[in-house]
C-alpha positions in Angstrom: -13.5 -19.5 -16.9 -17.1 -18.6 -17.6 -20.3 -17.0 -16.4 -20.6 -15.6 -12.9 -17.2 -16.8 -11.8 -15.4 -14.9 -14.6 -17.4 -11.8 -13.9 -16.5 -12.0 -10.2 -12.8 -12.6 -11.0 -12.8 -9.5 -13.3 -14.3 -7.4 -10.5 -11.7 -8.7 -8.0 -8.9 -7.6 -10.3 -10.6 -4.3 -10.9 -10.7 -3.8 -7.1 -6.9 -4.1 -7.1 -6.6 -1.5 -9.8 -8.8 0.9 -7.9 -7.4 0.3 -4.5 -4.2 2.4 -4.7 -5.8 5.5 -6.2 -8.7 5.3 -3.7 -6.2 5.3 -0.8 -4.2 8.1 -2.2 -7.2 10.4 -2.9 -8.7 9.8 0.5 -5.4 10.3 2.4 -4.4 13.5 0.5 -7.8 15.1 0.9 -7.4 14.6 4.7 -3.7 15.7 4.6 -4.7 19.1 3.2 -7.9 19.6 5.3 -7.2 18.2 8.8 -6.3 20.9 11.3 -2.7 20.7 12.4 -1.7 18.1 9.9 1.4 18.7 7.8 2.2 16.1 5.1 5.9 17.0 5.3 6.1 16.4 9.1 3.5 13.7 9.4 2.9 10.2 7.9 -0.6 9.2 6.8 -0.8 6.9 9.8 -1.4 9.8 12.1 -4.5 10.7 10.2 -6.2 7.8 12.1 -6.0 9.8 15.3 -8.2 12.6 16.7 -11.5 13.9 15.4 -12.2 12.4 12.0 -9.6 9.7 12.5 -12.2 7.1 11.6 -12.0 8.2 8.0 -8.3 7.1 7.7 -9.0 4.0 9.6 -11.7 3.1 7.1 -9.4 4.1 4.3 -6.8 1.5 5.5 -9.4 -1.2 6.0 -11.2 -0.7 2.8 -8.0 -0.5 0.7 -6.8 -3.6 2.4 -10.0 -5.4 1.6 -9.7 -4.4 -2.1 -6.2 -5.8 -2.3 -7.3 -9.0 -0.7 -9.9 -9.3 -3.4 -7.3 -8.6 -6.0 -5.1 -11.4 -4.6 -7.9 -13.8 -4.8 -8.6 -12.8 -8.4 -4.9 -13.2 -9.3 -5.0 -16.7 -7.8 -7.8 -17.6 -10.1 -6.1 -16.4 -13.3 -2.4 -16.9 -12.8 -2.6 -20.7 -13.0 0.8 -21.3 -14.7 4.2 -19.7 -15.0 6.0 -17.3 -12.7 3.8 -15.8 -10.1 1.2 -18.5 -10.1 1.6 -19.1 -6.4 3.2 -16.1 -4.7 1.8 -13.1 -6.6 -1.7 -13.7 -5.3 -0.5 -14.6 -1.8 1.6 -11.5 -1.4 -1.3 -9.2 -2.4 -3.4 -10.9 0.2 -0.7 -10.4 2.8 -0.4 -6.8 1.7 -4.2 -6.3 2.2 -4.0 -7.9 5.6 -1.1 -5.5 6.5 -3.2 -2.5 5.5 -6.2 -3.7 7.6 -3.8 -4.2 10.5 -2.5 -0.6 10.1 -6.1 0.7 10.3 -7.4 -1.5 13.2 -4.3 -0.9 15.3 -3.7 2.9 15.4 -0.4 4.7 15.8 0.6 6.5 19.0 0.1 10.3 19.0 3.3 12.2 18.4 5.0 14.8 16.2 2.5 17.4 17.3 -0.5 15.5 15.9 -3.3 15.4 16.7 -3.1 19.0 18.1 -1.9 18.8 21.7 0.2 15.7 21.2 3.9 15.7 22.1 6.2 17.4 19.5 8.6 14.5 19.5 8.1 10.8 18.7 6.3 8.7 21.3 8.8 7.8 24.0 7.0 4.5 24.8 5.0 2.6 22.2 1.6 1.1 23.2 0.7 -2.4 22.2 -1.4 -1.1 19.4 1.3 1.3 18.3 3.7 -1.6 18.1 1.4 -3.6 16.0 0.7 -0.6 13.8 4.5 0.0 13.3 4.9 -3.6 12.2 2.1 -3.3 9.6 3.9 -1.0 7.1 7.1 -3.2 7.3 5.0 -6.3 6.4 3.1 -4.3 3.8 6.0 -2.7 1.9 7.9 -6.0 1.7 4.8 -7.8 0.4 4.1 -5.1 -2.2 7.7 -4.9 -3.4 8.0 -8.6 -3.6 4.8 -9.0 -5.5 5.9 -6.4 -8.0 9.3 -8.0 -8.5 7.6 -11.4 -9.0 5.3 -9.9 -11.7 8.3 -8.2 -13.2 9.9 -11.6 -13.6 6.7 -12.9 -15.2 6.9 -10.0 -17.7 10.5 -11.0 -18.4 9.6 -14.6 -19.0 7.1 -13.4 -21.6 9.7 -11.4 -23.4 8.5 -8.0 -22.1 11.8 -6.8 -21.0 10.9 -3.1 -20.7 8.0 -3.8 -18.4 10.3 -6.1 -16.3 13.0 -3.5 -16.0 10.7 -0.6 -15.2 8.7 -2.6 -12.7 11.8 -3.7 -10.8 13.2 -0.1 -10.8 9.8 1.1 -9.6 9.6 -1.4 -6.8 13.1 -0.6 -5.5 12.6 3.2 -5.8 9.3 2.9 -3.8 11.1 1.0 -1.1 14.0 3.4 -0.9 11.8 6.4 -0.8 9.8 4.8 2.1 12.9 4.3 4.2 14.5 7.8 3.7 12.5 9.4 6.6 14.0 7.0 9.1 17.5 7.9 8.1 17.0 11.7 8.1 15.0 12.0 11.3 16.0 13.6 14.5 13.9 11.4 16.8 14.4 13.3 20.0 13.4 16.6 18.4 10.6 15.1 16.4 12.0 16.4 13.1 11.1 14.3 10.1 10.6 14.8 6.4 7.9 12.5 5.3 7.6 13.9 1.8 9.7 11.0 0.4 7.3 8.5 2.1 4.2 10.3 0.6 6.0 10.2 -2.8 6.6 6.5 -2.4 3.0 5.8 -1.6 1.6 7.8 -4.6 4.2 6.4 -7.0 4.0 2.9 -5.7 0.2 2.7 -5.8 0.1 4.2 -9.3 2.6 1.7 -10.7 0.9 -1.2 -8.9 -2.4 -0.2 -10.5 -0.8 -0.2 -13.9 0.9 -3.6 -13.4 -2.4 -5.2 -12.2 -4.2 -3.6 -15.2 -1.6 -5.0 -17.5 -1.9 -8.5 -16.0 -5.7 -8.2 -16.3 -5.5 -7.3 -19.9 -3.1 -10.1 -20.8 -5.2 -12.8 -19.2 -8.5 -11.2 -20.3 -9.3 -14.3 -22.4 -9.5 -16.3 -19.2 -12.2 -14.2 -17.7 -14.4 -13.7 -20.8 
């Protein structure tokens, strides 16, 4: 791979490395500055609502676009071995899920934005339903992509990276599901701290994994 094509591919992979940290920084800045928002009681999705909601919508969309570019880049460099087909496709699906989560906003609830009902929404709107589907699609895609890349590490004799990546993927998924099992839906009592932890941890490890892949196949994009 030479010339302009290699430069573009390198940038696409770099987009995937930057995507997670970009999302986390933008979301956390809002979580600590938006009036009435409590990161323990509220998921990042609710930041898309109310005054200033466009910032989180843009955050979802731009991060999704960066992951789509990353998927395209992986498709150009992973031409053989484990992950040559599905690693790139899953990152593209993940990007689409993030864009879906931004375009189709959640329903107001849990007291946010200020004035919203304290409990969870009793009836979901059509856009709220589509929004609720987006993280399910996204988490499964991200976890599956990491496990596939972990298997690729294993096939290359990098057992530590394989093991840690699998553990990270499973931990990320488990942390993301804890709020659903500890919630009191009628009272609107949730603890979303495990979900926020999952997002920060999952994105951080995903960036490291993509960075490692990029380094290993660097000769292909010189």
